Each structure stands twice: as C-alpha cells, then as structure tokens.
N, C-alpha and C positions, 0 to 999 in steps of 0.2 A: 540547467532547468529553465533558462530563459527561452521564451518562444511566444508565438502569437495565437495559440489555441486557447479558447475559453474552456477552462476546466472547472469542475465542481469543487474539488479538493477535499470533499468530506463524504465520499460515497461509503455508506455503511448500511446495514440492514434497515435501520430506522429511517433512512432517507430514500428508500426504494419501496414503492408501493405498486403492487400488481392490481390492475383493474381489468374489467372486461374488454377495455379498448387497448390494453397493453401496459407496459411498464411506464411508470411516472417517477421522475427524479424530483424530490422536493428539498426544501431548505437550502437555497442557493446563497446563504449569508457569506460563505467563504469563497465564492467564485472569484477566479483570477485568470490572468493570462499566463501561460507557461508552455513549455514544450509538451507535445502530446503524450510522450512516454510517462510524464510525471503522474497524470491521473491513473495510469495503469500500474505504476509502481506503488502508489498509495492504496490501490485495491488489493495488492498481494497479501498483506496481513489479514485483511477480511476474508479472503479466500481460504487462508490457512485456518482462521478462526471458525470457518464454516465446515471444516473437516477435510480439506485438501492438505497434502504436505507441500512443502515449498516447491519441490520439483513439479508436482501436478499443477500447482498454481501458475508457475511460469509456462508450463507446457500449454495450458489453456490460453494464455496470453499470446502464444506464437501465431495465432490466427489473425492477429491485428498487426498491420504493417508498422505502426508507430513503435511497437515493441521490438519487432525483429530488426528494425533499422537502427536501434539504439545500441551503441557500443557497450559491450559487456562490462568494461571497466567503469563506465558511467554508472551502470546498475549496481556494480559491486560497491562503489563509493556511496551511492544513495542508500543502499540497504544498510551499510555499516553505520552511516551517520544517523539514519532514522532509528536504528536500534539503540544507538547511544543516547539519542534524545529521549526516547520512551523509557529507557532504563533509568535515566535521571529523574524523569517525571514520576516514575513508580516509587522511587525512594522517598519522594515527598508527598505521596498520595495514598489514601486508603481506598480510593475508588476501584472497584473491581474491573471496570472497563479499562482503566489506565494500566493496571497490571496485566490484563489480557493483551492489550496492544504491545506492552513491553515484551511479553513472552512470544507473541506472533512475530513481531519485527526481529526479535533475536533469532528465532528459528530461521527466518529468511536470510538474515545476515550470516548465520552459521552455514547455511546451504551455499551461499555465494562464495564464502571464504574457505569452506571445508574445515571449519573449526570454530570454537566459541569466540564471540566478539567481546572485548573488554569494554565495560560501560565507562 
C-alpha cells in the first residue's frame, strides 16, 4: 500500500458532489499518501453498494492503469483483509453503514477468492 500518490481514502457518495462545473470531491480529512491502486480498491465496495456486482466493479476499474498494473495477489490480500476489518467492526456496531460496508467488502473478497471469507 506504500506509495507517493495523494489519495482521498474516503470516497463515498456523501463526499462526491456533482455541480454544473463537474464533480467535486469534498471532506479530505483522511487524505494520505499511498499506492494509487489503494484509492481504487477502497472504491470497490461503494461501487458494489451502488448496484454493481464485484465483477462489474472491477471491470469498470480496468480503464485505469493503476488498477491494471496492480498484481492480482495484492488485490486478493487487500480485499480479504478489508472484509475481515469491516466484519469485525460490524460485530461491534449497530450503524447501518458499517453493516453495509461489511456486506460489500465481503462480497468483493468472496469474488476475489471464489468463496466466503472468514471474519
């Protein structure tokens, strides 16, 4: 995940505003430097939550060189660890959005591993 690209790290529908001048990304409180693929990997669950399945979400990301240049094993590992993190958070939370992220990250991890991921 180490890299020199400035990433937002919290792209979600609430942080994307469409204006007559184009898309604006707001709330940069969690901005950090990372590998470029990290931002895209963090976007996958939100694409799933917006109605895409995991395969469609990944297919959409193939138009971006940072995605296609990333080793599949790296993405497998990230998807699995992210799903495990959100599953643990969901066990301790009653917030709907936390449970949604646990479900969406789990769907992506399942797709990457062709089977359920244990939390």
